[in-house]
N, CA, C and O of each residue as an XYZ file, in Angstrom:
416
protein
N      30.644     -9.770     53.020
C      31.062     -8.497     52.211
C      31.081     -8.821     50.778
O      30.575     -8.012     50.001
N      31.633     -9.971     50.308
C      31.595    -10.319     48.943
C      30.189    -10.525     48.322
O      29.889    -10.285     47.153
N      29.373    -11.010     49.294
C      27.968    -11.338     48.971
C      27.243     -9.997     48.668
O      26.530     -9.885     47.670
N      27.455     -8.907     49.615
C      26.859     -7.511     49.338
C      27.371     -6.814     48.078
O      26.623     -6.075     47.437
N      28.461     -7.009     47.765
C      29.084     -6.559     46.445
C      28.339     -7.209     45.302
O      27.987     -6.520     44.345
N      28.070     -8.576     45.357
C      27.540     -9.148     44.376
C      26.081     -8.800     44.263
O      25.515     -8.810     43.169
N      25.464     -8.488     45.394
C      23.987     -8.198     45.303
C      23.862     -6.792     44.795
O      22.929     -6.546     44.030
N      24.669     -5.879     45.123
C      24.692     -4.578     44.646
C      24.910     -4.497     43.124
O      24.219     -3.775     42.405
N      25.932     -5.297     42.660
C      26.136     -5.446     41.281
C      25.000     -6.110     40.422
O      24.760     -5.750     39.269
N      24.371     -7.036     41.029
C      23.103     -7.523     40.532
C      22.019     -6.698     40.337
O      21.289     -6.735     39.347
N      21.882     -5.772     41.506
C      20.797     -4.723     41.537
C      21.181     -3.635     40.559
O      20.290     -3.130     39.876
N      22.324     -3.268     40.448
C      22.763     -2.369     39.457
C      22.439     -2.728     38.083
O      21.836     -1.988     37.305
N      22.956     -4.147     37.764
C      22.691     -4.722     36.512
C      21.164     -4.628     36.163
O      20.797     -4.107     35.110
N      20.233     -5.180     37.134
C      18.840     -5.033     36.914
C      18.378     -3.749     36.690
O      17.536     -3.548     35.814
N      18.894     -2.707     37.483
C      18.384     -1.220     37.234
C      18.754     -0.863     35.818
O      17.951     -0.324     35.055
N      19.877     -1.148     35.515
C      20.244     -0.615     34.033
C      19.453     -1.339     32.966
O      18.941     -0.710     32.040
N      19.343     -2.697     33.087
C      18.487     -3.289     32.144
C      16.942     -2.947     32.221
O      16.295     -2.940     31.173
N      16.353     -2.673     33.392
C      14.979     -2.208     33.477
C      14.901     -0.816     32.811
O      13.902     -0.523     32.155
N      15.999      0.111     32.970
C      15.877      1.406     32.296
C      16.009      1.284     30.771
O      15.378      1.999     29.992
N      16.824      0.381     30.421
C      17.054      0.197     28.903
C      15.560     -0.357     28.345
O      15.022      0.147     27.360
N      15.027     -1.357     29.041
C      13.748     -1.909     28.465
C      12.785     -0.838     28.391
O      12.122     -0.635     27.373
N      12.673     -0.032     29.617
C      11.547      1.081     29.558
C      11.864      2.064     28.430
O      10.967      2.574     27.758
N      13.245      2.334     28.225
C      13.502      3.229     27.212
C      13.035      2.837     25.805
O      12.494      3.581     24.987
N      13.388      1.327     25.642
C      12.950      0.852     24.304
C      11.441      0.830     24.131
O      10.977      1.017     23.006
N      10.629      0.611     25.190
C       9.280      0.547     25.071
C       8.803      1.983     24.808
O       7.825      2.143     24.078
N       9.397      2.989     25.328
C       8.979      4.246     25.145
C       9.251      4.717     23.578
O       8.500      5.454     22.939
N      10.322      4.211     23.161
C      10.816      4.529     21.734
C       9.646      3.781     20.833
O       9.046      4.412     19.963
N       9.413      2.616     21.062
C       8.399      1.915     20.356
C       6.880      2.614     20.292
O       6.226      2.812     19.268
N       6.537      2.901     21.527
C       5.392      3.558     21.710
C       5.220      5.070     20.910
O       4.250      5.485     20.277
N       6.421      5.671     21.161
C       6.514      7.098     20.421
C       6.258      6.882     18.950
O       5.468      7.586     18.322
N       6.920      5.925     18.436
C       6.903      5.711     16.935
C       5.463      5.298     16.558
O       4.987      5.725     15.506
N       4.755      4.493     17.360
C       3.465      4.160     17.011
C       2.497      5.254     17.180
O       1.540      5.342     16.411
N       2.689      6.120     18.166
C       1.878      7.317     18.326
C       2.107      8.230     17.186
O       1.129      8.719     16.619
N       3.257      8.495     16.814
C       3.510      9.369     15.488
C       2.853      8.823     14.310
O       2.225      9.571     13.560
N       2.962      7.438     14.068
C       2.201      6.754     12.951
C       0.848      7.008     13.054
O       0.259      7.372     12.036
N       0.158      6.867     14.240
C      -1.290      7.164     14.273
C      -1.625      8.521     13.982
O      -2.583      8.741     13.240
N      -0.827      9.646     14.567
C      -0.973     10.971     14.249
C      -0.930     11.157     12.707
O      -1.833     11.798     12.171
N      -0.021     10.677     12.042
C       0.287     10.836     10.667
C      -0.877     10.248      9.763
O      -1.242     10.846      8.751
N      -1.413      9.118     10.148
C      -2.501      8.506      9.542
C      -3.738      9.298      9.792
O      -4.595      9.299      8.909
N      -3.938      9.982     10.909
C      -5.062     10.752     11.209
C      -5.056     12.031     10.326
O      -6.097     12.448      9.819
N      -3.914     12.611     10.164
C      -3.706     13.762      9.221
C      -3.943     13.372      7.774
O      -4.600     14.125      7.054
N      -3.452     12.255      7.320
C      -3.812     11.680      5.990
C      -5.284     11.523      5.879
O      -5.849     12.025      4.908
N      -5.967     10.871      6.784
C      -7.332     10.611      6.624
C      -8.097     12.034      6.568
O      -8.984     12.188      5.728
N      -7.795     12.960      7.364
C      -8.367     14.276      7.310
C      -8.325     14.804      5.965
O      -9.343     15.266      5.450
N      -7.114     14.763      5.306
C      -6.826     15.353      4.080
C      -7.690     14.726      3.030
O      -8.305     15.412      2.213
N      -7.737     13.285      3.059
C      -8.454     12.560      2.292
C      -9.918     12.828      2.223
O     -10.538     12.876      1.161
N     -10.455     13.004      3.435
C     -11.866     13.252      3.432
C     -12.124     14.561      3.038
O     -13.214     14.734      2.493
N     -11.274     15.691      3.199
C     -11.411     16.949      2.443
C     -11.476     16.785      0.935
O     -12.320     17.369      0.255
N     -10.555     15.970      0.436
C     -10.491     15.864     -0.905
C     -11.858     15.178     -1.440
O     -12.434     15.620     -2.434
N     -12.315     14.108     -0.737
C     -13.509     13.521     -1.078
C     -14.757     14.486     -1.103
O     -15.650     14.434     -1.949
N     -14.689     15.353     -0.078
C     -15.794     16.429     -0.102
C     -15.664     17.287     -1.368
O     -16.657     17.597     -2.026
N     -14.473     17.648     -1.681
C     -14.315     18.577     -2.801
C     -14.674     17.816     -4.221
O     -15.145     18.402     -5.196
N     -14.414     16.611     -4.174
C     -14.731     15.787     -5.397
C     -16.339     15.628     -5.476
O     -16.953     15.668     -6.542
N     -16.900     15.456     -4.299
C     -18.395     15.416     -4.275
C     -19.065     16.638     -4.845
O     -19.985     16.624     -5.663
N     -18.482     17.712     -4.304
C     -19.028     19.106     -4.811
C     -18.848     19.159     -6.310
O     -19.782     19.489     -7.040
N     -17.669     18.840     -6.769
C     -17.342     19.043     -8.278
C     -18.323     17.955     -8.968
O     -18.793     18.234    -10.071
N     -18.604     16.880     -8.431
C     -19.392     16.028     -9.111
C     -20.872     16.512     -9.294
O     -21.485     16.349    -10.349
N     -21.438     17.167     -8.096
C     -22.710     17.670     -8.039
C     -22.754     18.811     -9.039
O     -23.826     18.977     -9.622
N     -21.688     19.664     -9.335
C     -21.721     20.828    -10.290
C     -21.856     20.098    -11.706
O     -22.643     20.502    -12.561
N     -21.030     18.999    -11.882
C     -21.001     18.251    -13.192
C     -22.357     17.812    -13.467
O     -22.865     18.032    -14.566
N     -23.032     17.149    -12.456
C     -24.416     16.709    -12.615
C     -25.356     17.741    -13.021
O     -26.172     17.506    -13.912
N     -25.295     19.024    -12.350
C     -26.265     20.024    -12.744
C     -25.947     20.613    -14.177
O     -26.804     21.154    -14.875
N     -24.601     20.448    -14.549
C     -24.244     20.934    -15.769
C     -24.874     20.013    -16.974
O     -25.300     20.469    -18.035
N     -24.852     18.724    -16.628
C     -25.423     17.532    -17.463
C     -26.765     17.679    -17.701
O     -27.251     17.486    -18.815
N     -27.518     18.068    -16.562
C     -28.912     18.258    -16.598
C     -29.392     19.523    -17.381
O     -30.484     19.590    -17.945
N     -28.526     20.442    -17.356
C     -28.877     21.932    -18.093
C     -28.610     21.507    -19.577
O     -29.333     21.992    -20.447
N     -27.515     20.543    -19.950
C     -27.455     20.379    -21.140
C     -28.454     19.844    -22.011
O     -28.372     19.955    -23.235
N     -29.524     19.189    -21.344
C     -30.738     18.687    -21.951
C     -31.676     19.995    -22.374
O     -32.495     19.826    -23.277
N     -31.594     20.983    -21.889
C     -32.556     22.201    -22.088
C     -31.896     22.816    -23.461
O     -30.718     23.171    -23.511
N     -32.758     22.892    -24.507
C     -32.274     23.432    -25.830
C     -31.943     24.901    -25.606
O     -30.973     25.352    -26.215
N     -32.704     25.771    -24.727
C     -32.358     27.083    -24.508
C     -30.963     27.336    -24.050
O     -30.282     28.255    -24.507
N     -30.528     26.455    -23.086
C     -29.273     26.533    -22.584
C     -28.165     26.161    -23.541
O     -27.067     26.712    -23.459
N     -28.428     25.236    -24.448
C     -27.516     24.874    -25.529
C     -27.420     25.965    -26.586
O     -26.377     26.201    -27.195
N     -28.524     26.595    -26.766
C     -28.408     27.823    -27.772
C     -27.540     28.903    -27.041
O     -26.607     29.418    -27.658
N     -27.786     29.229    -25.882
C     -26.928     30.152    -25.077
C     -25.499     29.800    -25.190
O     -24.702     30.680    -25.515
N     -25.120     28.658    -24.965
C     -23.656     28.186    -24.993
C     -23.200     28.258    -26.307
O     -22.054     28.665    -26.499
N     -23.956     27.907    -27.310
C     -23.367     28.110    -28.860
C     -23.243     29.331    -29.161
O     -22.270     29.597    -29.867
N     -24.124     30.431    -28.762
C     -23.970     31.807    -29.045
C     -22.673     32.496    -28.341
O     -21.906     33.259    -28.927
N     -22.568     32.107    -27.029
C     -21.530     32.630    -26.250
C     -20.160     32.154    -26.533
O     -19.233     32.938    -26.740
N     -20.031     30.825    -26.541
C     -18.858     30.248    -26.628
C     -18.263     30.023    -28.054
O     -17.051     30.063    -28.264
N     -19.228     29.776    -29.048
C     -18.828     29.525    -30.355
C     -19.122     30.457    -31.440
O     -18.814     30.270    -32.617
N     -19.813     31.597    -30.915
C     -20.165     32.829    -31.801
C     -21.059     32.433    -32.921
O     -20.949     32.976    -34.021
N     -21.961     31.485    -32.679
C     -22.956     31.003    -33.713
C     -24.227     32.041    -33.698
O     -24.525     32.785    -32.764
N     -24.801     31.932    -34.763
C     -25.955     32.866    -34.993
C     -27.125     31.967    -35.493
O     -26.860     30.948    -36.130
N     -28.431     32.323    -35.219
C     -29.399     31.611    -35.856
C     -29.957     31.917    -37.089
O     -29.557     32.929    -37.664
N     -30.850     31.189    -37.621
C     -31.390     31.397    -38.905
C     -31.941     32.897    -39.022
O     -32.523     33.324    -38.025
N     -31.832     33.663    -40.028
C     -32.314     34.916    -40.416
C     -31.753     35.907    -39.307
O     -32.453     36.868    -38.988
N     -30.501     35.704    -38.702
C     -29.810     36.638    -37.983
C     -28.572     37.022    -38.658
O     -27.919     36.233    -39.341
N     -28.234     38.336    -38.443
C     -27.054     38.854    -38.939
C     -25.990     38.897    -37.968
O     -26.200     39.495    -36.913
N     -25.017     38.415    -38.151
C     -23.702     38.275    -37.202
C     -23.187     39.890    -37.029
O     -22.995     40.588    -38.025
N     -23.022     40.308    -35.891
C     -22.393     41.449    -35.517
C     -21.279     41.394    -34.691
O     -21.326     40.935    -33.550
N     -20.045     41.945    -35.334
C     -18.750     41.800    -34.562
C     -18.475     43.216    -34.127
O     -18.760     44.205    -34.801
N     -17.942     43.229    -33.032
C     -17.476     44.635    -32.573
C     -16.063     44.558    -32.450
O     -15.527     43.728    -31.716
N     -15.384     45.449    -33.186
C     -13.950     45.323    -33.115
C     -13.489     46.437    -32.164
O     -14.015     47.549    -32.128
N     -12.492     46.054    -31.422
C     -11.890     47.089    -30.401
C     -10.761     47.816    -30.979
O      -9.730     47.197    -31.244
N     -10.859     49.066    -31.199
C      -9.808     49.858    -31.978
C      -8.606     49.895    -31.198
O      -7.545     49.990    -31.816
N      -8.589     49.833    -29.898
C      -7.344     49.973    -29.245
C      -6.481     48.711    -29.508
O      -5.262     48.801    -29.650
N      -7.145     47.535    -29.570
C      -6.374     46.279    -29.705
C      -5.804     46.166    -31.147
O      -4.672     45.719    -31.333
N      -6.612     46.582    -32.174
C      -6.130     46.616    -33.532
C      -4.830     47.628    -33.672
O      -3.814     47.315    -34.292
N      -4.997     48.722    -33.089
C      -3.978     49.748    -33.093
C      -2.644     49.358    -32.407
O      -1.552     49.782    -32.785
N      -2.808     48.604    -31.479
C      -1.544     48.032    -30.864
C      -0.781     46.633    -31.380
O       0.325     46.264    -30.986
N      -1.531     46.017    -32.244
C      -1.128     44.776    -32.869
C       0.002     45.244    -33.860
O      -0.206     46.276    -34.498
N       1.121     44.596    -34.027
C       2.106     44.917    -34.893
C       1.572     44.322    -36.389
O       0.849     43.337    -36.533
N       2.090     45.134    -37.400
C       1.536     44.938    -38.785
C       2.625     44.274    -39.576
O       2.444     43.991    -40.760
């Protein structure tokens, strides 16, 4: 009778320890799976950013090539810096609505 109680107690102890070990393993595996998920999300975001940067780089390369064209440079100078060529008369259009609204 004493032997059966001891065996039951040992079986119960073994079962509790087995459950604790399994739970511990599940926790460790769960953390690792979450870390893998997080790293995959980070990788996807990084790849997206790389694609955007490559597209931006391509646009800059195109702009750099266009800057070698004298006609494009002239267009930029006229539009962005209000420059005029030789023998040209500058013409400025004044918006009357804006000048009327400005405080004096």
